[in-house]
C-alpha positions in Angstrom: -10.4 37.2 -99.6 -7.8 35.4 -101.8 -8.5 32.1 -103.2 -6.6 28.9 -102.7 -5.0 29.0 -106.2 -3.7 32.5 -105.6 -2.1 31.5 -102.3 -0.4 28.6 -104.0 0.8 30.7 -106.8 2.3 33.3 -104.5 4.1 30.5 -102.7 5.7 29.3 -106.0 7.2 32.8 -106.6 9.6 32.2 -103.7 13.0 30.6 -104.4 12.6 28.1 -101.7 9.7 25.6 -101.6 7.3 26.6 -98.8 6.8 24.5 -95.8 3.4 24.0 -94.2 4.2 26.7 -91.7 5.1 29.2 -94.5 2.0 28.4 -96.3 -0.1 29.3 -93.3 1.9 32.5 -92.8 1.4 33.5 -96.5 -2.3 33.0 -96.3 -2.6 34.8 -93.0 -0.7 37.8 -94.4 -3.0 38.2 -97.3 -6.2 38.0 -95.2 -7.6 41.4 -94.5 -9.7 41.4 -91.3 -12.8 43.7 -91.2 -12.6 46.8 -89.1 -14.5 46.8 -85.8 -18.0 48.5 -85.9 -18.2 51.9 -84.5 -20.7 52.8 -81.8 -23.2 55.5 -82.7 -23.3 58.4 -80.2 -26.3 58.7 -78.0 -29.1 61.1 -78.8 -27.5 63.8 -76.6 -24.4 63.9 -78.7 -21.9 63.2 -75.9 -20.3 59.9 -74.9 -20.1 59.2 -71.1 -17.4 57.1 -69.7 -18.2 54.0 -67.5 -18.1 55.1 -63.9 -16.6 51.9 -62.6 -17.8 49.6 -59.8 -19.4 51.2 -56.7 -17.2 51.7 -53.7 -19.2 49.2 -51.6 -18.1 46.3 -53.9 -14.6 45.1 -52.9 -12.2 43.8 -55.5 -11.7 40.0 -55.4 -8.9 38.7 -53.3 -6.3 37.0 -55.4 -5.7 33.3 -54.3 -2.2 33.0 -52.9 0.1 30.5 -54.6 0.4 27.2 -53.0 3.6 26.9 -50.9 4.9 23.4 -51.2 7.2 23.6 -48.2 4.5 24.9 -45.9 2.1 22.2 -47.1 4.8 19.5 -46.4 5.3 20.8 -42.8 1.6 20.8 -42.2 1.3 17.1 -43.3 4.3 16.2 -41.0 2.6 18.0 -38.1 -0.6 16.1 -38.6 1.2 12.8 -38.9 3.2 13.5 -35.7 0.1 14.3 -33.7 -1.7 11.2 -34.9 1.3 9.0 -33.9 1.5 10.7 -30.4 -2.3 10.0 -29.9 -1.7 6.3 -30.8 1.1 6.0 -28.3 -1.1 7.6 -25.5 -4.0 5.2 -26.3 -1.6 2.2 -26.2 -0.2 3.3 -22.8 -3.6 3.8 -21.2 -5.0 0.5 -22.5 -4.8 -2.6 -20.4 -1.9 -4.7 -21.7 -2.9 -8.2 -22.8 -1.2 -11.1 -21.0 1.5 -12.6 -23.1 2.3 -16.2 -23.1 5.7 -16.9 -21.6 8.4 -17.6 -24.1 10.3 -20.8 -23.9 13.6 -19.1 -24.8 13.2 -16.4 -22.1 12.3 -18.0 -18.7 12.3 -15.9 -15.5 14.7 -17.3 -12.9 12.8 -18.5 -9.8 13.2 -16.4 -6.7 15.6 -17.6 -4.1 13.7 -18.9 -1.0 15.8 -18.8 2.1 15.0 -21.2 5.0 13.0 -19.5 7.8 12.1 -16.5 5.6 8.6 -15.7 4.1 7.9 -16.1 0.5 9.1 -13.1 -1.5 6.4 -10.4 -1.7 4.5 -11.8 1.3 6.6 -10.3 4.2 4.5 -8.7 6.9 6.3 -6.4 9.3 5.6 -6.0 13.0 2.3 -4.2 13.8 1.5 -1.7 16.5 -1.6 -2.0 18.7 -2.0 1.5 20.1 -5.6 2.3 19.0 -8.4 2.2 21.5 -9.9 -1.3 21.7 -13.6 -1.5 22.3 -15.7 -4.7 22.3 -18.4 -6.8 23.9 -18.7 -10.2 25.4 -21.5 -12.4 26.9 -22.6 -10.4 29.9 -20.7 -7.1 29.4 -18.5 -4.7 27.4 -15.0 -3.3 27.6 -12.7 -0.5 26.5 -8.9 -0.2 26.5 -7.8 3.4 26.5 -4.8 5.5 27.2 -2.6 3.1 25.3 1.2 2.5 25.3 2.3 3.5 28.8 -0.8 4.5 30.8 -3.3 1.9 29.7 -6.7 1.6 31.4 -9.2 -1.2 31.1 -12.9 -0.3 31.7 -15.3 -3.2 32.0 -19.1 -3.0 32.3 -20.7 -6.2 33.8 -24.3 -7.2 33.7 -26.2 -8.6 36.7 -24.6 -11.9 37.8 -21.8 -11.7 35.2 -18.5 -13.1 36.7 -14.9 -12.0 36.0 -11.5 -13.2 37.2 -8.6 -10.8 37.6 -5.1 -10.7 38.9 -4.8 -9.4 42.5 -3.6 -5.8 42.7 -4.7 -4.6 39.3 -8.1 -3.0 40.4 -8.2 0.8 40.5 -11.9 1.4 41.2 -15.4 -0.2 40.9 -19.0 0.5 41.4 -20.6 -0.1 44.8 -23.0 -2.5 43.2 -20.1 -4.8 42.3 -19.2 -7.8 44.6 -15.7 -9.0 45.2 -14.4 -12.1 46.8 -10.9 -13.6 46.9 -9.9 -17.2 46.1 -6.7 -18.8 47.4 -5.4 -21.9 45.8 -2.2 -23.8 46.6 -0.1 -25.9 44.2 3.5 -26.9 43.8 3.5 -25.7 40.2 2.5 -22.2 41.3 5.2 -22.2 44.0 7.9 -23.2 41.6 6.7 -20.9 38.8 6.2 -17.9 41.1 2.6 -17.6 40.0 -0.2 -15.9 41.9 -1.7 -18.1 44.6 -4.8 -15.8 44.9 -7.4 -14.8 42.3 -9.9 -12.0 42.5 -13.5 -12.8 41.5 -15.8 -9.9 40.5 -19.6 -10.1 39.9 -21.8 -7.5 38.3 -23.7 -5.3 37.9 -21.5 -2.3 37.7 -18.3 -0.8 36.4 -14.7 -2.1 37.0 -11.5 -0.2 36.3 -8.3 -2.3 35.9 -4.7 -1.2 35.0 -1.3 -2.9 34.6 1.0 -3.2 37.5 3.9 -1.7 35.4 4.2 1.2 33.0 2.9 -0.5 29.8 0.2 -1.4 27.4 -2.8 -3.7 27.5 -4.5 -5.9 24.9 -7.2 -8.5 24.6 -7.2 -12.0 23.1 -10.5 -13.6 21.9 -10.2 -17.3 22.4 -12.4 -19.6 20.1 -11.8 -22.9 21.8 -9.4 -24.2 19.2 -6.2 -22.4 20.0 -4.0 -22.4 23.1 -2.0 -19.4 24.1 1.1 -19.4 26.3 1.8 -16.2 28.3 4.7 -14.8 30.3 4.4 -15.0 34.0 3.7 -11.2 34.3 1.3 -10.9 31.3 -2.0 -12.0 32.7 -4.5 -9.4 33.9 -8.1 -10.7 33.7 -10.3 -13.2 31.9 -14.0 -14.1 31.5 -15.6 -17.2 33.0 -15.3 -19.4 29.8 -11.5 -19.2 29.7 -9.4 -22.0 31.3 -5.8 -21.7 32.5 -3.1 -24.0 33.7 0.7 -24.2 34.2 2.9 -26.1 31.8 6.6 -27.0 32.3 9.3 -25.8 29.9 12.6 -27.4 29.2 15.7 -26.6 31.3 17.2 -24.4 28.6 14.0 -22.5 28.1 13.5 -22.1 31.9 16.9 -20.5 32.3 17.3 -18.5 29.1 13.8 -17.5 28.0 13.3 -15.3 31.0 9.9 -16.9 31.8 10.9 -19.6 34.3 10.3 -23.3 34.4 6.5 -23.1 34.3 4.5 -20.7 32.1 0.7 -20.0 31.8 -1.3 -21.9 29.3 -4.8 -20.6 28.4 -7.6 -22.2 26.4 -11.4 -22.4 26.2 -13.8 -19.7 24.9 -13.9 -16.1 26.0 -11.8 -13.0 26.4 -8.3 -12.8 27.9 -6.7 -9.4 28.8 -2.9 -9.1 28.9 -0.4 -6.5 30.1 3.1 -5.6 29.0 6.1 -3.5 30.1 6.2 -0.9 27.3 4.3 -1.1 24.1 3.0 -4.3 22.6 4.0 -5.4 19.1 2.3 -8.1 17.1 4.3 -10.4 14.8 2.4 -12.8 12.5 4.6 -15.7 11.2 3.8 -17.7 8.1 4.4 -21.4 7.5 8.0 -22.3 8.3 8.9 -18.6 8.9 11.3 -18.1 11.8 11.8 -15.1 14.0 14.2 -14.3 16.9 12.8 -12.6 20.1 15.2 -11.7 22.9 14.5 -13.1 26.3 12.5 -11.0 28.6 10.4 -9.5 25.8 7.7 -12.2 25.5 4.1 -11.4 26.2 2.1 -14.2 24.5 2.5 -16.7 21.7 0.7 -19.7 20.0 3.5 -21.2 18.1 6.5 -23.3 19.0 10.0 -21.9 19.8 13.4 -23.0 20.9 16.4 -21.4 22.5 19.3 -20.6 20.2 22.2 -18.2 20.0 21.2 -15.1 18.0 24.7 -13.6 17.5 26.9 -15.2 14.8 30.3 -16.4 15.9 31.5 -17.7 19.2 31.0 -16.8 22.8 33.1 -13.6 22.6 30.8 -12.4 19.7 27.7 -13.1 21.7 29.0 -11.3 24.8 30.2 -8.3 22.9 27.0 -7.9 21.0 24.9 -8.1 24.1 22.6 -10.6 22.4 23.5 -14.1 23.4 20.7 -16.8 23.6 17.3 -15.8 22.3 13.9 -17.5 21.5 13.6 -18.6 17.9 10.0 -18.9 17.0 8.7 -20.9 14.0 5.4 -20.3 12.2 2.6 -20.5 11.6 1.4 -18.5 14.5 1.5 -15.1 16.2 3.9 -13.7 18.8 3.2 -10.6 21.0 6.3 -8.8 22.1 6.8 -6.0 24.7 9.3 -3.2 23.9 10.8 -3.1 27.4 12.6 -5.6 29.5 11.8 -5.5 33.1 15.0 -7.1 34.3 17.2 -4.7 32.3 15.1 -1.8 33.5 15.6 -2.9 37.1 19.4 -3.1 36.6 19.4 0.4 35.0 17.5 1.8 38.0 20.1 0.3 40.4 22.9 1.8 38.4 21.2 5.2 38.3 20.4 5.1 42.0 24.0 4.1 42.9 25.5 6.8 40.7 23.1 9.5 42.0 
């Protein structure tokens, strides 16, 4: 191996001064590496080649290079799914109430006179399901509703019941019946019934309306008074009181109920009839509602007669709806869907044309 002085001397023989890189190249060129050792042959004299790995050992799978675009798309996909999950969680969660902003105030809803508060309007309700109940001394059922109604009453021993004459269909032989005849100038003017039928149990009693219509029951609690049309009364228990009250001249002529109407009070059950189906209308405080004359069954609120059609007399005559009953709440009005006077006129027209 050459010495350091010999390498330096050989570097001075060149015409150009050597650089550090040349110095390393000169020294490396003069270094003689030893030859690799030879392997002695085996005792048999022949050299066997390496057979290689067995077939059961698979070669290692090279790791594929990382695709930067694919990695970026996967990250975006994960982020998008996480954002969608956050949106779904926020939608299903209960929103917290926010304090009203002073700069964004909601305009108050317009309240029209005679109309219910917005969002509290209650439409007319039908009463066509079977009505079953009990009272002190008996039970009842109203079936075959709307046009063929039937009232079935079961009375205990000694239990009394008052009914309108002519509404009984049948009764048990154990029942007792007696009539009561009373006179009064109010009844004569109002056209009310001068007679009243008194039934006493025990037994079963079947009652039905005098016209094609429905039946219903009012449960009086002693605090409210109900007014009925002259054809609405059917029957009542012994705790119910009744009288005739006078209406004004305008109501007597244009309400279709006459000068005197029924007034009922006390405690007990009161059964009513109608011509056609019965519709119930509940009125809130200061709410107003028009009902055409001839369609009243019962009410416990005040009303007045007014012209329902807008415009003058010609408008009222052409619309067919002139003066009507204008009710004002709070209270309840029961309405019948058919007008007996209009039906009678229609029958006369049909009979004359036939």
